[in-house]
N, CA, C and O atoms as CSV, one atom per row, in Angstrom:
chain,resi,resn,atom,element,x,y,z
A,1,MET,N,N,49.096,11.517,2.419
A,1,MET,CA,C,48.300,10.323,2.242
A,1,MET,C,C,46.988,10.419,3.014
A,1,MET,O,O,45.934,10.000,2.536
A,2,ARG,N,N,47.079,10.986,4.232
A,2,ARG,CA,C,45.864,11.112,5.050
A,2,ARG,C,C,44.862,12.057,4.381
A,2,ARG,O,O,43.658,11.805,4.414
A,3,LEU,N,N,45.355,13.142,3.776
A,3,LEU,CA,C,44.491,14.085,3.092
A,3,LEU,C,C,43.763,13.418,1.929
A,3,LEU,O,O,42.577,13.663,1.711
A,4,ILE,N,N,44.464,12.590,1.196
A,4,ILE,CA,C,43.843,11.862,0.079
A,4,ILE,C,C,42.750,10.942,0.599
A,4,ILE,O,O,41.675,10.864,0.004
A,5,THR,N,N,43.006,10.247,1.696
A,5,THR,CA,C,42.009,9.358,2.280
A,5,THR,C,C,40.766,10.140,2.695
A,5,THR,O,O,39.645,9.691,2.457
A,6,ILE,N,N,40.954,11.300,3.309
A,6,ILE,CA,C,39.828,12.134,3.738
A,6,ILE,C,C,39.045,12.634,2.523
A,6,ILE,O,O,37.814,12.624,2.533
A,7,LEU,N,N,39.752,13.070,1.479
A,7,LEU,CA,C,39.074,13.547,0.272
A,7,LEU,C,C,38.282,12.439,-0.405
A,7,LEU,O,O,37.154,12.668,-0.841
A,8,VAL,N,N,38.844,11.259,-0.499
A,8,VAL,CA,C,38.137,10.131,-1.108
A,8,VAL,C,C,36.893,9.792,-0.295
A,8,VAL,O,O,35.825,9.564,-0.864
A,9,ALA,N,N,37.021,9.755,1.040
A,9,ALA,CA,C,35.867,9.468,1.895
A,9,ALA,C,C,34.783,10.525,1.723
A,9,ALA,O,O,33.601,10.184,1.672
A,10,ALA,N,N,35.158,11.797,1.633
A,10,ALA,CA,C,34.180,12.873,1.444
A,10,ALA,C,C,33.469,12.750,0.101
A,10,ALA,O,O,32.257,12.946,0.020
A,11,LEU,N,N,34.208,12.430,-0.943
A,11,LEU,CA,C,33.601,12.257,-2.261
A,11,LEU,C,C,32.638,11.076,-2.286
A,11,LEU,O,O,31.566,11.157,-2.886
A,12,LEU,N,N,33.016,9.991,-1.642
A,12,LEU,CA,C,32.121,8.833,-1.578
A,12,LEU,C,C,30.847,9.156,-0.813
A,12,LEU,O,O,29.762,8.728,-1.208
A,13,LEU,N,N,30.965,9.900,0.268
A,13,LEU,CA,C,29.793,10.292,1.043
A,13,LEU,C,C,28.888,11.199,0.219
A,13,LEU,O,O,27.669,11.031,0.229
A,14,LEU,N,N,29.467,12.151,-0.486
A,14,LEU,CA,C,28.681,13.035,-1.338
A,14,LEU,C,C,27.980,12.252,-2.437
A,14,LEU,O,O,26.807,12.494,-2.721
A,15,ALA,N,N,28.676,11.332,-3.046
A,15,ALA,CA,C,28.074,10.508,-4.098
A,15,ALA,C,C,26.935,9.673,-3.550
A,15,ALA,O,O,25.921,9.500,-4.225
A,16,ALA,N,N,27.077,9.154,-2.346
A,16,ALA,CA,C,26.015,8.339,-1.748
A,16,ALA,C,C,24.770,9.171,-1.489
A,16,ALA,O,O,23.654,8.676,-1.652
A,17,CYS,N,N,24.936,10.411,-1.092
A,17,CYS,CA,C,23.791,11.281,-0.809
A,17,CYS,C,C,23.011,11.607,-2.074
A,17,CYS,O,O,21.791,11.761,-2.019
A,18,GLN,N,N,23.679,11.714,-3.198
A,18,GLN,CA,C,23.011,12.102,-4.430
A,18,GLN,C,C,22.836,10.932,-5.394
A,18,GLN,O,O,22.396,11.133,-6.526
A,19,SER,N,N,23.163,9.748,-4.981
A,19,SER,CA,C,23.137,8.621,-5.897
A,19,SER,C,C,21.728,8.105,-6.108
A,19,SER,O,O,20.813,8.371,-5.328
A,20,SER,N,N,21.591,7.378,-7.158
A,20,SER,CA,C,20.317,6.743,-7.429
A,20,SER,C,C,20.320,5.353,-6.824
A,20,SER,O,O,21.371,4.758,-6.585
A,21,GLY,N,N,19.146,4.861,-6.587
A,21,GLY,CA,C,19.003,3.528,-6.031
A,21,GLY,C,C,19.000,2.502,-7.149
A,21,GLY,O,O,19.224,2.834,-8.314
A,22,PRO,N,N,18.747,1.262,-6.787
A,22,PRO,CA,C,18.708,0.213,-7.803
A,22,PRO,C,C,17.528,0.425,-8.755
A,22,PRO,O,O,16.493,0.974,-8.379
A,23,ALA,N,N,17.712,-0.017,-9.977
A,23,ALA,CA,C,16.654,0.106,-10.980
A,23,ALA,C,C,15.491,-0.810,-10.629
A,23,ALA,O,O,15.678,-1.916,-10.121
A,24,LYS,N,N,14.287,-0.323,-10.910
A,24,LYS,CA,C,13.070,-1.105,-10.720
A,24,LYS,C,C,12.520,-1.433,-12.099
A,24,LYS,O,O,12.633,-0.635,-13.030
A,25,LYS,N,N,11.929,-2.602,-12.223
A,25,LYS,CA,C,11.306,-3.010,-13.483
A,25,LYS,C,C,9.832,-2.611,-13.456
A,25,LYS,O,O,9.152,-2.779,-12.443
A,26,LEU,N,N,9.353,-2.089,-14.563
A,26,LEU,CA,C,7.943,-1.812,-14.761
A,26,LEU,C,C,7.626,-2.276,-16.177
A,26,LEU,O,O,7.824,-1.544,-17.146
A,27,GLY,N,N,7.133,-3.503,-16.278
A,27,GLY,CA,C,6.980,-4.118,-17.590
A,27,GLY,C,C,8.351,-4.299,-18.208
A,27,GLY,O,O,9.231,-4.913,-17.605
A,28,ASP,N,N,8.542,-3.760,-19.427
A,28,ASP,CA,C,9.854,-3.861,-20.072
A,28,ASP,C,C,10.704,-2.607,-19.855
A,28,ASP,O,O,11.726,-2.421,-20.515
A,29,LEU,N,N,10.272,-1.748,-18.924
A,29,LEU,CA,C,11.020,-0.526,-18.643
A,29,LEU,C,C,11.856,-0.667,-17.381
A,29,LEU,O,O,11.509,-1.423,-16.473
A,30,ASN,N,N,12.957,0.065,-17.334
A,30,ASN,CA,C,13.800,0.166,-16.141
A,30,ASN,C,C,13.669,1.581,-15.594
A,30,ASN,O,O,13.849,2.554,-16.327
A,31,LEU,N,N,13.354,1.695,-14.304
A,31,LEU,CA,C,13.188,2.992,-13.657
A,31,LEU,C,C,14.246,3.144,-12.572
A,31,LEU,O,O,14.482,2.221,-11.792
A,32,THR,N,N,14.879,4.308,-12.528
A,32,THR,CA,C,15.868,4.606,-11.496
A,32,THR,C,C,15.563,5.985,-10.930
A,32,THR,O,O,15.459,6.959,-11.676
A,33,LEU,N,N,15.419,6.066,-9.609
A,33,LEU,CA,C,15.098,7.324,-8.934
A,33,LEU,C,C,16.342,7.874,-8.252
A,33,LEU,O,O,17.123,7.124,-7.666
A,34,SER,N,N,16.520,9.193,-8.332
A,34,SER,CA,C,17.604,9.829,-7.588
A,34,SER,C,C,17.140,11.213,-7.133
A,34,SER,O,O,16.355,11.853,-7.833
A,35,PRO,N,N,17.602,11.681,-5.994
A,35,PRO,CA,C,18.416,10.964,-5.014
A,35,PRO,C,C,17.552,10.073,-4.124
A,35,PRO,O,O,16.324,10.145,-4.168
A,36,GLN,N,N,18.195,9.241,-3.322
A,36,GLN,CA,C,17.519,8.345,-2.389
A,36,GLN,C,C,17.391,8.968,-1.003
A,36,GLN,O,O,16.648,8.463,-0.161
A,37,THR,N,N,18.111,10.062,-0.762
A,37,THR,CA,C,18.036,10.786,0.508
A,37,THR,C,C,17.603,12.212,0.204
A,37,THR,O,O,18.192,12.883,-0.643
A,38,LEU,N,N,16.568,12.669,0.902
A,38,LEU,CA,C,16.020,14.007,0.708
A,38,LEU,C,C,16.194,14.813,1.981
A,38,LEU,O,O,16.508,14.265,3.038
A,39,GLY,N,N,15.991,16.107,1.875
A,39,GLY,CA,C,15.996,16.989,3.035
A,39,GLY,C,C,14.604,17.554,3.242
A,39,GLY,O,O,13.764,17.471,2.346
A,40,PRO,N,N,14.347,18.127,4.410
A,40,PRO,CA,C,13.040,18.741,4.646
A,40,PRO,C,C,12.806,19.902,3.665
A,40,PRO,O,O,13.742,20.621,3.315
A,41,GLY,N,N,11.570,20.074,3.232
A,41,GLY,CA,C,11.245,21.138,2.288
A,41,GLY,C,C,11.093,20.595,0.884
A,41,GLY,O,O,10.746,19.430,0.688
A,42,GLU,N,N,11.356,21.453,-0.098
A,42,GLU,CA,C,11.223,21.048,-1.497
A,42,GLU,C,C,12.501,20.370,-1.986
A,42,GLU,O,O,13.612,20.796,-1.671
A,43,ASN,N,N,12.315,19.309,-2.759
A,43,ASN,CA,C,13.434,18.527,-3.297
A,43,ASN,C,C,13.167,18.214,-4.763
A,43,ASN,O,O,12.067,17.791,-5.120
A,44,ASP,N,N,14.159,18.419,-5.605
A,44,ASP,CA,C,14.072,17.970,-6.993
A,44,ASP,C,C,14.400,16.486,-7.027
A,44,ASP,O,O,15.422,16.047,-6.499
A,45,VAL,N,N,13.517,15.723,-7.657
A,45,VAL,CA,C,13.689,14.283,-7.774
A,45,VAL,C,C,13.664,13.951,-9.262
A,45,VAL,O,O,12.864,14.498,-10.021
A,46,ARG,N,N,14.550,13.047,-9.663
A,46,ARG,CA,C,14.621,12.658,-11.070
A,46,ARG,C,C,14.391,11.160,-11.226
A,46,ARG,O,O,14.896,10.344,-10.455
A,47,LEU,N,N,13.616,10.832,-12.243
A,47,LEU,CA,C,13.346,9.438,-12.581
A,47,LEU,C,C,13.892,9.194,-13.970
A,47,LEU,O,O,13.466,9.830,-14.934
A,48,GLN,N,N,14.841,8.268,-14.075
A,48,GLN,CA,C,15.419,7.881,-15.366
A,48,GLN,C,C,14.646,6.664,-15.860
A,48,GLN,O,O,14.481,5.690,-15.126
A,49,ILE,N,N,14.171,6.718,-17.105
A,49,ILE,CA,C,13.424,5.599,-17.688
A,49,ILE,C,C,14.129,5.142,-18.950
A,49,ILE,O,O,14.391,5.934,-19.855
A,50,THR,N,N,14.434,3.845,-18.998
A,50,THR,CA,C,15.009,3.241,-20.197
A,50,THR,C,C,14.185,2.015,-20.567
A,50,THR,O,O,13.509,1.421,-19.726
A,51,ASP,N,N,14.256,1.650,-21.847
A,51,ASP,CA,C,13.550,0.446,-22.291
A,51,ASP,C,C,14.440,-0.782,-22.106
A,51,ASP,O,O,15.543,-0.685,-21.569
A,52,ALA,N,N,13.953,-1.925,-22.551
A,52,ALA,CA,C,14.681,-3.187,-22.357
A,52,ALA,C,C,16.054,-3.180,-23.020
A,52,ALA,O,O,16.959,-3.889,-22.580
A,53,ALA,N,N,16.214,-2.382,-24.079
A,53,ALA,CA,C,17.500,-2.296,-24.776
A,53,ALA,C,C,18.419,-1.243,-24.157
A,53,ALA,O,O,19.534,-1.037,-24.634
A,54,GLY,N,N,17.954,-0.571,-23.089
A,54,GLY,CA,C,18.763,0.454,-22.444
A,54,GLY,C,C,18.627,1.835,-23.068
A,54,GLY,O,O,19.342,2.764,-22.694
A,55,GLU,N,N,17.700,1.969,-24.029
A,55,GLU,CA,C,17.489,3.253,-24.696
A,55,GLU,C,C,16.571,4.139,-23.854
A,55,GLU,O,O,15.621,3.642,-23.248
A,56,PRO,N,N,16.844,5.446,-23.810
A,56,PRO,CA,C,15.992,6.356,-23.037
A,56,PRO,C,C,14.564,6.400,-23.568
A,56,PRO,O,O,14.342,6.402,-24.779
A,57,VAL,N,N,13.608,6.436,-22.660
A,57,VAL,CA,C,12.191,6.582,-23.010
A,57,VAL,C,C,11.843,8.055,-22.862
A,57,VAL,O,O,11.913,8.605,-21.763
A,58,THR,N,N,11.471,8.694,-23.961
A,58,THR,CA,C,11.251,10.142,-23.952
A,58,THR,C,C,9.786,10.538,-24.107
A,58,THR,O,O,9.468,11.728,-24.099
A,59,ASP,N,N,8.887,9.558,-24.248
A,59,ASP,CA,C,7.483,9.872,-24.511
A,59,ASP,C,C,6.549,9.439,-23.383
A,59,ASP,O,O,5.368,9.190,-23.623
A,60,ALA,N,N,7.058,9.348,-22.173
A,60,ALA,CA,C,6.227,8.913,-21.044
A,60,ALA,C,C,5.589,10.109,-20.345
A,60,ALA,O,O,6.085,11.234,-20.416
A,61,ALA,N,N,4.479,9.834,-19.670
A,61,ALA,CA,C,3.879,10.787,-18.731
A,61,ALA,C,C,4.141,10.206,-17.346
A,61,ALA,O,O,3.816,9.050,-17.076
A,62,VAL,N,N,4.733,11.022,-16.469
A,62,VAL,CA,C,5.164,10.533,-15.165
A,62,VAL,C,C,4.599,11.420,-14.068
A,62,VAL,O,O,4.686,12.646,-14.142
A,63,THR,N,N,4.016,10.790,-13.043
A,63,THR,CA,C,3.663,11.506,-11.815
A,63,THR,C,C,4.337,10.793,-10.653
A,63,THR,O,O,4.555,9.582,-10.680
A,64,LEU,N,N,4.664,11.583,-9.627
A,64,LEU,CA,C,5.264,11.053,-8.409
A,64,LEU,C,C,4.344,11.366,-7.243
A,64,LEU,O,O,3.842,12.483,-7.120
A,65,GLU,N,N,4.125,10.382,-6.392
A,65,GLU,CA,C,3.385,10.589,-5.152
A,65,GLU,C,C,4.318,10.228,-4.013
A,65,GLU,O,O,4.875,9.130,-3.988
A,66,ILE,N,N,4.495,11.153,-3.059
A,66,ILE,CA,C,5.362,10.876,-1.917
A,66,ILE,C,C,4.489,10.675,-0.692
A,66,ILE,O,O,3.597,11.473,-0.405
A,67,VAL,N,N,4.770,9.574,0.036
A,67,VAL,CA,C,3.936,9.153,1.158
A,67,VAL,C,C,4.834,8.818,2.340
A,67,VAL,O,O,5.809,8.080,2.198
A,68,HIS,N,N,4.498,9.370,3.522
A,68,HIS,CA,C,5.229,9.001,4.742
A,68,HIS,C,C,4.832,7.572,5.101
A,68,HIS,O,O,3.659,7.212,5.004
A,69,LYS,N,N,5.792,6.765,5.509
A,69,LYS,CA,C,5.533,5.341,5.718
A,69,LYS,C,C,4.768,5.021,6.998
A,69,LYS,O,O,4.165,3.952,7.097
A,70,THR,N,N,4.778,5.929,7.986
A,70,THR,CA,C,4.107,5.588,9.247
A,70,THR,C,C,3.000,6.560,9.646
A,70,THR,O,O,2.248,6.282,10.580
A,71,MET,N,N,2.888,7.686,8.960
A,71,MET,CA,C,1.870,8.674,9.317
A,71,MET,C,C,1.166,9.169,8.057
A,71,MET,O,O,1.771,9.267,6.990
A,72,ASP,N,N,-0.123,9.477,8.198
A,72,ASP,CA,C,-0.873,10.057,7.086
A,72,ASP,C,C,-0.541,11.535,6.989
A,72,ASP,O,O,-0.929,12.320,7.854
A,73,MET,N,N,0.169,11.911,5.950
A,73,MET,CA,C,0.568,13.305,5.753
A,73,MET,C,C,-0.225,13.942,4.607
A,73,MET,O,O,0.144,15.011,4.120
A,74,GLY,N,N,-1.292,13.303,4.181
A,74,GLY,CA,C,-2.086,13.823,3.069
A,74,GLY,C,C,-1.489,13.437,1.731
A,74,GLY,O,O,-0.445,12.789,1.659
A,75,LYS,N,N,-2.181,13.852,0.661
A,75,LYS,CA,C,-1.736,13.520,-0.692
A,75,LYS,C,C,-0.736,14.553,-1.198
A,75,LYS,O,O,-0.935,15.757,-1.036
A,76,ASN,N,N,0.317,14.077,-1.799
A,76,ASN,CA,C,1.346,14.941,-2.373
A,76,ASN,C,C,1.753,14.323,-3.709
A,76,ASN,O,O,2.663,13.497,-3.771
A,77,VAL,N,N,1.065,14.738,-4.777
A,77,VAL,CA,C,1.305,14.195,-6.112
A,77,VAL,C,C,1.783,15.320,-7.019
A,77,VAL,O,O,1.194,16.400,-7.051
A,78,VAL,N,N,2.851,15.056,-7.752
A,78,VAL,CA,C,3.391,16.048,-8.684
A,78,VAL,C,C,3.580,15.428,-10.063
A,78,VAL,O,O,3.945,14.259,-10.191
A,79,ALA,N,N,3.328,16.229,-11.084
A,79,ALA,CA,C,3.599,15.813,-12.460
A,79,ALA,C,C,5.051,16.129,-12.770
A,79,ALA,O,O,5.565,17.174,-12.371
A,80,CYS,N,N,5.701,15.241,-13.469
A,80,CYS,CA,C,7.101,15.440,-13.850
A,80,CYS,C,C,7.181,16.000,-15.262
A,80,CYS,O,O,6.280,15.816,-16.080
A,81,THR,N,N,8.278,16.683,-15.521
A,81,THR,CA,C,8.564,17.163,-16.866
A,81,THR,C,C,9.771,16.390,-17.400
A,81,THR,O,O,10.680,16.027,-16.652
A,82,HIS,N,N,9.755,16.150,-18.703
A,82,HIS,CA,C,10.882,15.454,-19.324
A,82,HIS,C,C,12.009,16.455,-19.523
A,82,HIS,O,O,11.832,17.473,-20.193
A,83,GLU,N,N,13.179,16.165,-18.936
A,83,GLU,CA,C,14.346,17.049,-19.102
A,83,GLU,C,C,15.074,16.706,-20.394
A,83,GLU,O,O,15.185,17.538,-21.294
A,84,SER,N,N,15.570,15.474,-20.479
A,84,SER,CA,C,16.264,15.002,-21.676
A,84,SER,C,C,16.662,13.546,-21.467
A,84,SER,O,O,16.790,13.081,-20.334
A,85,ASP,N,N,16.853,12.842,-22.560
A,85,ASP,CA,C,17.397,11.481,-22.529
A,85,ASP,C,C,16.677,10.554,-21.544
A,85,ASP,O,O,17.322,9.763,-20.856
A,86,GLY,N,N,15.348,10.646,-21.474
A,86,GLY,CA,C,14.593,9.751,-20.605
A,86,GLY,C,C,14.631,10.115,-19.134
A,86,GLY,O,O,14.261,9.298,-18.291
A,87,ARG,N,N,15.070,11.325,-18.804
A,87,ARG,CA,C,15.146,11.773,-17.416
A,87,ARG,C,C,13.991,12.737,-17.153
A,87,ARG,O,O,13.851,13.751,-17.837
A,88,TYR,N,N,13.160,12.410,-16.151
A,88,TYR,CA,C,11.981,13.180,-15.792
A,88,TYR,C,C,12.194,13.799,-14.415
A,88,TYR,O,O,12.706,13.145,-13.507
A,89,LYS,N,N,11.795,15.071,-14.262
A,89,LYS,CA,C,12.031,15.787,-13.007
A,89,LYS,C,C,10.718,16.249,-12.400
A,89,LYS,O,O,9.840,16.771,-13.087
A,90,GLY,N,N,10.605,16.040,-11.080
A,90,GLY,CA,C,9.487,16.561,-10.310
A,90,GLY,C,C,10.021,17.134,-9.010
A,90,GLY,O,O,11.081,16.729,-8.535
A,91,THR,N,N,9.284,18.079,-8.435
A,91,THR,CA,C,9.681,18.673,-7.165
A,91,THR,C,C,8.689,18.235,-6.104
A,91,THR,O,O,7.505,18.564,-6.170
A,92,VAL,N,N,9.182,17.488,-5.124
A,92,VAL,CA,C,8.332,16.997,-4.040
A,92,VAL,C,C,8.636,17.784,-2.772
A,92,VAL,O,O,9.757,18.251,-2.566
A,93,LYS,N,N,7.622,17.922,-1.930
A,93,LYS,CA,C,7.790,18.633,-0.665
A,93,LYS,C,C,7.545,17.661,0.475
A,93,LYS,O,O,6.546,16.943,0.497
A,94,VAL,N,N,8.480,17.651,1.425
A,94,VAL,CA,C,8.337,16.811,2.616
A,94,VAL,C,C,8.467,17.684,3.852
A,94,VAL,O,O,9.335,18.554,3.921
A,95,ASP,N,N,7.595,17.444,4.830
A,95,ASP,CA,C,7.555,18.274,6.028
A,95,ASP,C,C,8.065,17.564,7.268
A,95,ASP,O,O,8.080,18.141,8.355
A,96,MET,N,N,8.482,16.316,7.110
A,96,MET,CA,C,8.848,15.537,8.285
A,96,MET,C,C,10.010,14.600,7.969
A,96,MET,O,O,10.095,14.052,6.870
A,97,LEU,N,N,10.889,14.423,8.927
A,97,LEU,CA,C,12.002,13.482,8.773
A,97,LEU,C,C,11.481,12.057,8.815
A,97,LEU,O,O,10.362,11.812,9.266
A,98,GLY,N,N,12.286,11.125,8.348
A,98,GLY,CA,C,11.932,9.716,8.478
A,98,GLY,C,C,11.893,8.980,7.159
A,98,GLY,O,O,12.480,9.402,6.162
A,99,ASN,N,N,11.184,7.866,7.184
A,99,ASN,CA,C,11.092,6.972,6.033
A,99,ASN,C,C,9.864,7.308,5.191
A,99,ASN,O,O,8.744,7.373,5.699
A,100,TRP,N,N,10.090,7.515,3.929
A,100,TRP,CA,C,9.040,7.856,2.981
A,100,TRP,C,C,9.103,6.889,1.802
A,100,TRP,O,O,10.101,6.197,1.600
A,101,ALA,N,N,8.030,6.856,1.036
A,101,ALA,CA,C,8.002,6.108,-0.219
A,101,ALA,C,C,7.593,7.063,-1.327
A,101,ALA,O,O,6.691,7.883,-1.154
A,102,ILE,N,N,8.260,6.949,-2.460
A,102,ILE,CA,C,7.863,7.681,-3.657
A,102,ILE,C,C,7.320,6.664,-4.646
A,102,ILE,O,O,8.004,5.711,-5.018
A,103,PHE,N,N,6.076,6.881,-5.067
A,103,PHE,CA,C,5.433,6.018,-6.059
A,103,PHE,C,C,5.486,6.728,-7.402
A,103,PHE,O,O,5.003,7.853,-7.536
A,104,ALA,N,N,6.068,6.080,-8.384
A,104,ALA,CA,C,6.160,6.624,-9.736
A,104,ALA,C,C,5.098,5.947,-10.592
A,104,ALA,O,O,5.108,4.728,-10.761
A,105,ASP,N,N,4.184,6.746,-11.130
A,105,ASP,CA,C,3.164,6.258,-12.060
A,105,ASP,C,C,3.584,6.653,-13.464
A,105,ASP,O,O,3.846,7.824,-13.740
A,106,VAL,N,N,3.645,5.661,-14.351
A,106,VAL,CA,C,4.140,5.892,-15.708
A,106,VAL,C,C,3.079,5.490,-16.717
A,106,VAL,O,O,2.479,4.419,-16.621
A,107,SER,N,N,2.859,6.377,-17.693
A,107,SER,CA,C,1.942,6.106,-18.804
A,107,SER,C,C,2.670,6.402,-20.110
A,107,SER,O,O,3.579,7.230,-20.168
A,108,ARG,N,N,2.241,5.698,-21.156
A,108,ARG,CA,C,2.739,5.976,-22.506
A,108,ARG,C,C,1.564,5.902,-23.457
A,108,ARG,O,O,0.749,4.982,-23.381
A,109,GLN,N,N,1.477,6.863,-24.345
A,109,GLN,CA,C,0.418,6.919,-25.351
A,109,GLN,C,C,-0.962,6.783,-24.703
A,109,GLN,O,O,-1.844,6.113,-25.239
A,110,GLY,N,N,-1.137,7.428,-23.543
A,110,GLY,CA,C,-2.420,7.435,-22.852
A,110,GLY,C,C,-2.756,6.161,-22.099
A,110,GLY,O,O,-3.851,6.047,-21.548
A,111,ARG,N,N,-1.841,5.198,-22.062
A,111,ARG,CA,C,-2.096,3.920,-21.393
A,111,ARG,C,C,-1.190,3.785,-20.176
A,111,ARG,O,O,0.032,3.902,-20.274
A,112,SER,N,N,-1.816,3.534,-19.020
A,112,SER,CA,C,-1.042,3.364,-17.796
A,112,SER,C,C,-0.206,2.097,-17.869
A,112,SER,O,O,-0.702,1.026,-18.218
A,113,LEU,N,N,1.076,2.238,-17.532
A,113,LEU,CA,C,1.973,1.081,-17.502
A,113,LEU,C,C,2.137,0.544,-16.086
A,113,LEU,O,O,2.683,-0.541,-15.887
A,114,GLY,N,N,1.661,1.306,-15.104
A,114,GLY,CA,C,1.732,0.835,-13.731
A,114,GLY,C,C,2.437,1.805,-12.811
A,114,GLY,O,O,2.684,2.965,-13.139
A,115,ARG,N,N,2.751,1.271,-11.635
A,115,ARG,CA,C,3.312,2.068,-10.540
A,115,ARG,C,C,4.487,1.309,-9.938
A,115,ARG,O,O,4.443,0.088,-9.787
A,116,SER,N,N,5.523,2.041,-9.602
A,116,SER,CA,C,6.692,1.452,-8.965
A,116,SER,C,C,7.007,2.241,-7.699
A,116,SER,O,O,6.876,3.465,-7.680
A,117,GLN,N,N,7.422,1.545,-6.642
A,117,GLN,CA,C,7.712,2.177,-5.357
A,117,GLN,C,C,9.209,2.268,-5.116
A,117,GLN,O,O,9.954,1.315,-5.346
A,118,PHE,N,N,9.634,3.445,-4.643
A,118,PHE,CA,C,11.015,3.683,-4.246
A,118,PHE,C,C,11.018,4.163,-2.803
A,118,PHE,O,O,10.289,5.094,-2.462
A,119,ASP,N,N,11.818,3.550,-1.961
A,119,ASP,CA,C,11.937,3.971,-0.570
A,119,ASP,C,C,13.009,5.043,-0.478
A,119,ASP,O,O,14.100,4.897,-1.029
A,120,VAL,N,N,12.683,6.137,0.234
A,120,VAL,CA,C,13.629,7.235,0.418
A,120,VAL,C,C,13.674,7.614,1.891
A,120,VAL,O,O,12.748,7.332,2.650
A,121,GLN,N,N,14.752,8.248,2.273
A,121,GLN,CA,C,14.967,8.720,3.643
A,121,GLN,C,C,14.995,10.244,3.618
A,121,GLN,O,O,15.616,10.845,2.741
A,122,VAL,N,N,14.321,10.864,4.584
A,122,VAL,CA,C,14.395,12.318,4.741
A,122,VAL,C,C,15.229,12.585,5.981
A,122,VAL,O,O,14.899,12.132,7.077
A,123,SER,N,N,16.313,13.325,5.795
A,123,SER,CA,C,17.274,13.572,6.858
A,123,SER,C,C,17.527,15.064,6.998
A,123,SER,O,O,17.612,15.778,5.999
A,124,SER,N,N,17.647,15.535,8.227
A,124,SER,CA,C,17.913,16.958,8.456
A,124,SER,C,C,19.366,17.319,8.196
A,124,SER,O,O,19.695,18.501,8.087
A,125,SER,N,N,20.234,16.336,8.097
A,125,SER,CA,C,21.659,16.625,7.907
A,125,SER,C,C,22.034,16.799,6.442
A,125,SER,O,O,23.193,17.071,6.127
A,126,LEU,N,N,21.072,16.645,5.549
A,126,LEU,CA,C,21.364,16.769,4.125
A,126,LEU,C,C,21.181,18.209,3.680
A,126,LEU,O,O,20.175,18.842,3.996
A,127,ASN,N,N,22.146,18.716,2.954
A,127,ASN,CA,C,22.014,20.048,2.352
A,127,ASN,C,C,21.306,19.874,1.017
A,127,ASN,O,O,21.877,19.338,0.067
A,128,VAL,N,N,20.075,20.323,0.952
A,128,VAL,CA,C,19.260,20.130,-0.231
A,128,VAL,C,C,19.383,21.333,-1.147
A,128,VAL,O,O,19.390,22.476,-0.689
A,129,ILE,N,N,19.481,21.073,-2.440
A,129,ILE,CA,C,19.479,22.138,-3.418
A,129,ILE,C,C,18.025,22.373,-3.800
A,129,ILE,O,O,17.402,21.528,-4.443
A,130,HIS,N,N,17.492,23.510,-3.407
A,130,HIS,CA,C,16.105,23.826,-3.682
A,130,HIS,C,C,15.965,24.361,-5.100
A,130,HIS,O,O,16.886,24.990,-5.622
A,131,PRO,N,N,14.809,24.112,-5.727
A,131,PRO,CA,C,14.610,24.613,-7.096
A,131,PRO,C,C,14.526,26.136,-7.112
A,131,PRO,O,O,14.156,26.760,-6.118
A,132,HIS,N,N,14.864,26.703,-8.214
A,132,HIS,CA,C,14.804,28.139,-8.495
A,132,HIS,C,C,15.867,28.807,-7.724
A,132,HIS,O,O,16.012,30.027,-7.801
């Protein structure tokens, strides 16, 4: 029984590290960013976009800007690529632990739909899966 409890706790902790945060509204779109906890270095970040009916949005142009919340770390903007089913991937680089914000800029058909902010934590205890 104790082993099961430990395994369940470990799975919940792993899920929390890679989970997405609450959805943000941007007009009639729903945006969800994952993961909410990053590690130092390069991190793959995914933004899920759905419309008001819950259908994936596959024709958006997405950029992500990551900003440290208390220090000027310069500009770090990346263009995302559409993976599938309304999921867009970008690789952001962070050089410092602490509280960061990721700003997602979304456009469709050449028209900016706006910007949404997601708060993320950079922790040294996270094992990050680096791209490539």
